Every structure is written in structure tokens, then in C-alpha cells.
C-alpha positions, 0 to 999 in steps of 0.5 A, a space after each residue: 508516517 510518510 511513504 514515497 512511491 518506493 517505500 509505499 510499494 514495498 509496504 503494499 507488496 506491489 510495483 511502484 508503477 502499480 502504486 502510481 496508477 492506483 494513486 491516480 485512479 483513486 485520487 490519493 497521495 500527492 506529488 508536491 514537486 510536480 510531474 516527474 517527482 516521487 509521489 508521497 503517501 500517508 499510512 491512511 492513503 496507502 490503506 485506502 489503496 489497499 482496501 479499494 484494490 484488494 489483491 489476494 495474492 498480493 496480501 501475502 507480500 504486503 508488510 502487514 506490520 508497517 501497515 498496522 494490520 497484524 498477522 495474516 494467520 491466527 495461531 491455529 494457522 487459520 486465515 485471519 480476515 
């Protein structure tokens, strides 16, 4: 699955500018159209960003189903890590 800056940001629960900043910082994703065009990411690249820049409060906003991470909480309401 391929994500753009917009769809990747929604999946991670962050803003597009934040995703671009982390893409540059961690050297993941690509910008095939050159400067000024959207970045594109694979699911694995989004997971690299997610794992390197772990945000507890953002974890509640991310789309865990799209990222293939499963539920955030166990059936007894305890946090799943």
C-alpha cells in the first residue's frame, strides 16, 4: 500500500508538516516529482517513522487498523504494547 503525505499523516495521527519533517530527518519516503510535490511512503516506511518517533499522546490518534497494529487495549481494558 502506498501513502501520500496527506494519507500517511492521517494514518499516523500527525500533521502533514510533521510527517515531512520526520521523513527528511529519518531519510524515509520519496518525493518522485521533485521539490514541491507530495512525498510518498510505503507502509514499512510509515512504521519506521512511527517507531523512531514514538508519541504516547499521538498513539491514540493513529489509525492502528491501517498500520496493521491491532487494538490499543486488551479486552480487559489494559493497555496493549
